C-alpha positions in Angstrom: 185.7 166.7 99.0 183.5 166.4 95.9 182.5 162.9 96.7 181.5 163.9 100.3 179.4 166.7 98.9 177.8 164.4 96.4 176.6 161.9 99.1 175.5 164.8 101.3 173.3 166.2 98.6 171.9 162.7 97.9 171.2 162.3 101.6 169.3 165.5 101.9 167.2 164.7 98.9 166.8 161.0 99.7 163.2 161.6 100.7 162.5 162.3 97.0 164.1 159.1 95.7 160.8 157.2 95.6 158.4 160.0 94.8 158.9 161.6 91.4 157.9 165.2 91.0 155.4 165.7 88.2 155.9 168.7 85.8 153.3 169.8 83.3 155.0 169.7 79.9 153.9 171.6 76.9 152.6 168.4 75.4 149.4 166.5 76.3 151.1 164.3 78.8 152.5 164.9 82.3 156.3 164.5 82.3 157.8 163.0 85.5 161.4 163.5 86.8 163.2 161.7 89.6 165.2 164.3 91.5 167.6 161.8 92.9 168.5 160.5 89.4 168.6 164.0 88.0 171.1 165.3 90.5 173.3 162.2 90.0 173.3 162.8 86.3 174.2 166.5 86.7 177.1 165.7 89.0 178.4 163.0 86.7 178.2 165.5 83.8 180.1 168.1 85.8 182.9 165.7 86.5 183.3 164.1 83.0 181.9 166.4 80.4 183.8 169.6 80.9 185.4 171.4 78.0 188.8 169.9 77.2 190.0 172.6 74.9 191.0 175.8 76.5 192.3 178.8 74.7 193.5 182.2 75.9 192.0 185.5 74.8 195.4 186.5 73.4 195.5 183.5 71.0 191.9 184.2 69.9 192.6 187.8 69.0 196.0 187.0 67.4 196.2 187.2 63.6 197.9 184.3 61.7 199.4 184.1 58.3 197.5 182.6 55.4 200.4 180.4 54.4 203.2 178.3 56.0 206.9 178.9 55.2 208.4 176.1 53.2 211.2 175.3 55.6 208.8 175.2 58.5 206.5 172.9 56.4 209.3 170.5 55.6 210.2 170.1 59.3 206.6 169.6 60.3 205.9 167.0 57.6 209.0 165.2 58.7 207.6 165.0 62.2 204.3 163.7 60.9 206.1 161.1 58.9 207.8 159.8 62.0 204.5 159.8 64.0 202.3 158.1 61.5 202.4 154.9 59.3 202.0 157.0 56.2 204.9 157.9 53.9 204.7 161.7 54.3 207.3 163.9 52.7 207.4 167.4 51.3 205.9 167.8 47.9 204.9 171.1 46.1 201.5 169.6 45.5 200.9 169.2 49.2 202.4 172.7 50.0 200.0 174.3 47.5 197.0 172.5 49.0 197.9 173.4 52.6 198.3 177.1 51.7 195.0 177.0 49.9 193.4 175.6 53.1 195.1 178.3 55.3 194.0 181.0 52.9 190.8 180.9 50.9 189.3 177.9 52.8 190.2 179.0 56.3 186.6 179.6 57.4 185.6 176.2 56.1 188.3 174.5 58.1 187.2 176.4 61.3 183.8 174.8 60.9 185.3 171.4 60.1 187.5 171.5 63.3 184.4 172.5 65.2 182.4 169.5 63.9 185.4 167.1 64.5 185.0 167.4 68.3 181.8 165.4 68.0 182.8 162.8 65.5 186.6 162.1 66.1 186.4 160.5 69.5 183.9 158.0 68.0 186.1 157.4 65.0 189.2 156.9 67.0 187.6 154.2 69.2 186.4 152.2 66.2 189.7 152.6 64.2 191.7 151.5 67.3 189.5 148.4 67.7 190.3 147.4 64.1 194.0 148.3 64.3 193.6 151.0 61.7 195.8 154.2 62.0 193.9 156.8 64.0 194.9 159.4 61.3 192.4 157.7 59.0 189.7 159.8 60.8 190.9 162.7 58.6 189.7 160.8 55.5 186.1 161.6 56.5 186.9 165.3 56.2 188.0 164.8 52.6 185.2 162.5 51.7 182.2 164.3 53.2 183.3 167.4 55.1 182.0 165.6 58.2 178.4 165.8 57.0 176.6 162.5 57.9 174.0 162.9 55.1 176.4 164.0 52.3 175.6 162.5 49.0 177.6 162.6 45.8 176.2 163.0 42.3 177.0 159.3 41.6 175.1 158.1 44.7 177.9 157.7 47.3 176.5 158.5 50.7 177.4 159.3 54.3 180.5 160.3 56.1 182.6 157.7 54.3 180.8 158.0 50.9 179.8 154.3 50.5 178.1 153.3 47.2 175.0 151.1 47.6 176.7 147.9 46.5 179.7 148.4 48.8 177.4 149.2 51.7 175.6 145.9 51.2 178.9 144.0 51.2 179.6 145.4 54.7 176.1 144.8 56.0 174.9 148.4 56.1 171.1 148.4 55.8 169.6 150.6 53.1 165.8 150.7 53.0 162.9 153.1 52.6 163.1 154.0 56.3 166.8 153.5 57.2 170.1 154.2 55.5 173.0 153.1 57.7 175.5 154.7 55.4 174.4 157.9 57.3 175.0 156.2 60.7 178.3 157.5 62.0 179.1 154.4 64.1 178.1 151.7 61.7 179.5 153.4 58.6 182.8 154.1 60.4 183.0 150.4 61.4 182.4 149.4 57.7 185.0 151.9 56.5 187.6 150.6 58.9 187.0 147.0 57.7 187.2 148.0 54.1 190.4 150.1 54.5 192.0 147.3 56.5 191.2 144.9 53.7 192.7 147.2 51.1 195.9 147.6 53.2 196.2 143.8 53.4 196.0 143.7 49.6 198.5 146.5 48.9 200.7 146.6 52.0 200.8 150.4 51.9 198.3 152.9 53.5 198.7 155.5 50.8 197.8 152.9 48.1 195.0 151.7 50.3 193.5 155.2 50.4 193.9 155.5 46.6 192.1 152.2 46.2 189.3 153.4 48.5 188.8 156.4 46.2 189.4 154.9 42.7 188.9 151.1 43.3 191.6 148.5 43.7 191.5 147.7 39.9 192.6 151.3 39.0 195.5 151.1 41.5 196.8 147.8 40.1 196.5 149.2 36.6 198.5 152.3 37.6 201.2 150.0 39.1 201.5 148.0 35.9 201.6 151.2 33.7 204.3 152.7 35.9 206.5 149.8 35.3 205.8 148.1 38.7 206.4 150.9 41.1 204.5 150.7 44.4 205.1 154.1 45.9 202.1 156.4 45.5 204.1 159.3 44.1 205.6 157.1 41.5 202.3 155.9 40.2 200.3 159.1 40.7 200.5 160.2 37.1 198.8 156.9 36.1 195.9 157.2 38.4 192.5 158.9 37.6 192.7 162.7 38.0 190.4 162.7 41.1 192.6 160.1 42.9 195.8 161.9 41.9 194.5 164.9 44.0 192.9 162.7 46.7 196.0 161.7 48.6 197.5 165.3 48.7 194.2 166.5 50.0 194.3 163.9 52.7 197.9 164.8 53.8 197.1 168.5 53.7 194.0 167.9 55.9 196.1 165.8 58.3 198.6 168.7 58.5 195.9 171.3 59.2 194.3 169.3 62.0 197.6 168.3 63.6 199.0 171.9 63.6 195.6 173.7 64.1 196.9 175.5 67.2 200.0 176.8 65.5 197.8 178.3 62.7 195.3 179.8 65.1 192.3 177.6 64.6 190.1 177.7 67.6 186.6 177.2 68.9 184.9 179.8 71.0 182.5 177.0 72.2 182.7 173.3 72.0 179.7 171.3 70.5 178.1 168.3 72.0 180.5 165.4 72.3 179.6 161.8 71.5 180.4 160.9 75.2 177.6 163.2 76.3 175.1 161.1 74.5 173.6 157.7 75.1 171.2 155.4 73.3 167.8 153.9 74.0 166.3 150.8 72.3 162.9 151.8 70.9 160.0 149.6 71.7 157.5 150.8 69.1 157.4 153.1 66.0 157.9 156.7 66.9 158.4 160.0 65.0 161.0 162.7 65.8 158.1 165.2 66.2 156.7 163.1 69.0 160.0 162.9 70.8 160.5 166.6 70.4 157.0 167.3 71.8 158.0 165.7 75.0 161.7 166.5 75.5 161.8 169.9 73.7 165.2 168.7 72.2 164.4 170.1 68.7 163.9 168.1 65.6 167.2 169.4 64.0 169.2 168.0 67.0 167.4 164.7 66.7 168.3 164.6 63.0 171.9 165.3 63.8 172.1 162.6 66.5 170.1 160.1 64.5 170.9 160.7 60.8 170.2 157.2 59.5 166.4 157.6 59.8 165.5 159.0 56.4 161.9 160.1 57.2 162.5 161.2 60.8 160.6 158.1 61.7 162.1 155.3 63.8 160.5 152.0 62.6 160.0 149.1 64.9 161.0 145.6 63.9 161.1 143.0 66.8 164.1 141.2 65.3 166.2 144.3 65.0 167.7 146.9 67.4 165.9 150.2 66.7 168.1 152.8 68.5 167.5 156.4 69.5 170.4 158.6 70.5 169.8 161.4 72.9 171.9 163.8 75.0 172.5 162.2 78.4 170.6 164.9 80.2 167.4 163.8 78.4 167.9 160.1 78.7 166.5 160.0 82.2 163.5 162.1 81.2 162.7 159.8 78.3 163.1 156.5 80.3 161.0 157.8 83.2 158.1 158.8 80.9 158.7 156.0 78.3 155.2 154.4 78.5 153.4 157.8 78.3 155.6 158.9 75.4 154.7 155.7 73.4 151.0 156.2 74.2 151.2 159.8 73.1 153.0 158.7 69.9 150.3 156.1 69.2 147.5 158.6 69.6 149.3 161.0 67.2 149.7 158.2 64.6 146.0 157.2 65.0 145.0 160.7 63.9 146.7 160.1 60.6 145.0 158.6 57.6 145.5 154.9 57.1 147.5 153.0 56.0 150.6 154.6 57.4 153.0 153.1 54.8 151.1 154.9 52.0 151.1 158.2 54.0 154.9 158.1 54.1 155.3 156.5 50.7 158.5 157.9 49.1 157.8 156.7 45.6 154.8 159.0 45.3 156.7 161.3 43.0 154.7 164.2 41.6 155.8 167.0 39.2 154.1 170.1 40.4 153.8 173.2 38.2 154.3 176.5 40.1 151.1 178.6 39.9 150.7 182.4 40.4 150.7 183.1 44.2 152.7 179.9 45.0 155.7 180.0 47.3 157.7 177.2 48.9 155.9 177.4 52.2 152.5 177.1 50.6 153.5 174.2 48.4 155.1 172.4 51.4 151.9 172.7 53.3 149.8 171.5 50.4 151.9 168.3 50.1 152.7 167.9 53.8 156.4 168.1 53.3 159.2 170.4 54.5 160.6 173.3 52.6 164.1 172.1 53.0 163.1 168.7 51.4 161.6 170.5 48.4 164.8 172.5 48.0 166.9 169.3 48.3 164.8 167.3 45.8 165.0 170.1 43.2 168.6 171.4 43.9 167.3 174.8 45.0 169.8 177.1 46.8 167.3 179.8 47.6 163.5 180.0 48.3 162.9 181.8 45.0 160.7 180.1 42.4 159.1 181.3 39.2 155.6 180.7 37.9 155.7 177.8 35.5 158.6 176.1 37.2 158.1 172.3 37.6 159.1 170.9 41.0 159.6 167.3 42.0 157.6 166.5 45.1 157.5 163.2 47.1 154.2 163.8 48.7 153.2 162.7 52.1 149.6 163.7 51.6 147.5 160.6 51.0 144.8 162.6 49.2 147.4 163.8 46.5 148.9 160.7 44.8 150.3 160.4 41.3 148.2 158.8 38.6 149.6 155.3 37.8 148.0 154.8 34.4 146.5 156.5 31.4 142.8 157.4 31.3 140.2 156.3 28.8 137.4 158.7 28.0 134.4 158.8 25.6 134.9 161.5 22.9 132.1 163.7 21.9 130.2 163.3 18.6 130.5 159.6 18.8 134.2 159.5 18.2 136.1 157.1 20.5 139.5 158.4 21.7 142.3 157.7 24.1 144.2 160.1 26.3 147.8 159.1 26.8 149.4 160.6 29.9 152.9 159.1 30.1 156.1 161.2 30.4 157.5 159.9 27.1 155.0 158.1 24.9 156.4 156.6 21.7 154.4 155.6 18.7 155.0 152.0 19.7 153.3 152.6 23.1 150.3 154.3 21.5 150.0 151.5 18.9 150.2 148.9 21.7 147.4 150.7 23.7 145.2 151.0 20.6 145.9 147.3 19.5 147.2 148.4 16.1 149.5 146.0 14.2 152.7 148.1 14.5 154.1 151.5 15.2 154.8 151.9 11.5 151.2 151.3 10.4 150.1 153.5 13.3 152.1 156.4 11.8 151.3 155.6 8.1 147.5 155.5 8.8 147.9 159.0 10.2 146.7 158.3 13.7 149.3 160.8 14.8 152.0 162.8 12.9 154.9 162.9 15.4 156.8 160.0 16.9 157.0 161.5 20.5 153.9 162.9 22.1 154.1 165.9 24.4 153.3 164.7 27.9 151.8 168.0 29.0 149.4 168.6 26.1 147.7 165.2 26.7 147.1 164.6 23.0 144.0 163.0 21.8 144.4 159.9 19.7 141.4 159.0 17.6 140.5 155.4 16.8 139.2 154.7 13.3 136.0 152.7 13.1 
């Protein structure tokens, strides 16, 4: 019946198949849409992209305990052990971690389960392709809390927390414009390859996970120090502290997700699924702002769907595939108006100061001193950056700043660029001098700039009394005639 209705509607609207209707968009271009294609898209979406998770009102309003009974936990862990290739058995460490997740971290896991509906179908497809256990998908929860742009203090980045060197080994591009460690598809593919390689080395998935966290060398050292044991729990005390807690966290996360229904985790609404999106190969450089101006998708949604583009700018390289991911309901709108979108984007770029690489230069680092009357919005406008970027660069959790605070800014304003060298000036009263404007200037640096014989002589001859110059006072160094 649905198929008959589908063709009936298409027949009625067949007269529109060749003549697109033109709709005036809020941008400077006229946006076209083909009614035939739009109706087909909507009917396909209705068939394939319905919510797959249904919950009754009774289960939503039901209250659940913040812990699991030990006997129940033992039975459920035994079931998980039989269903997975992991060696899962009851352990007080795992029980404590699970009860912690059910108690104090319950709200966090509600958000994680919500996010997982977007990422997990993608992960499962890739893991299955590489013959890696599908339960490995839960490792991304432990690594990054399913945040594509997560970054650790030591520089590990992305959903799977790849270090720069490991990313290069697995052909993940990291450049000024693109960081494929943030790309869910490519980084998951790299993680699957790496984990499979570790499993081939150790022959045990728990040890492979430990090696993923601590490095293969630390695992082999733990095996030697334990007397040759190869079971994770037998070598756990010889592993680094972080890794000793890493596997229990993984097993506890696996348990929470597998028994989410029994513990009352639910979603009142389901987020966008990966199968509701599609990709387009970009034909010229384009900014997220330009795409948003035409599609009204929202820059934040574009950032979520395309996290690998560091500057919200999709570069164009003829020898590479430059991919844009959009919801399926906007793919047709983009393709239909592709030429006009690129023309609009080019006009917007042409309005900017040249050259473009300098305008988006990310090594233009400035230390800005907060002045009376300054606030983050005003500073962001001055340097043509976003407030959230200023907060991220400076580790700010709120918008509150104090007069005198020094903020790190990576300016996009071509008119405000950092000085690259010291500045020579003629001193009054005939005395020649040098202003030294480096962050840390040693006596050797000053001596070198003044062509003196050595730093020792420089200090002895009383050119300056202290070994380190204050970079903010811009001290004057006089040259003896």
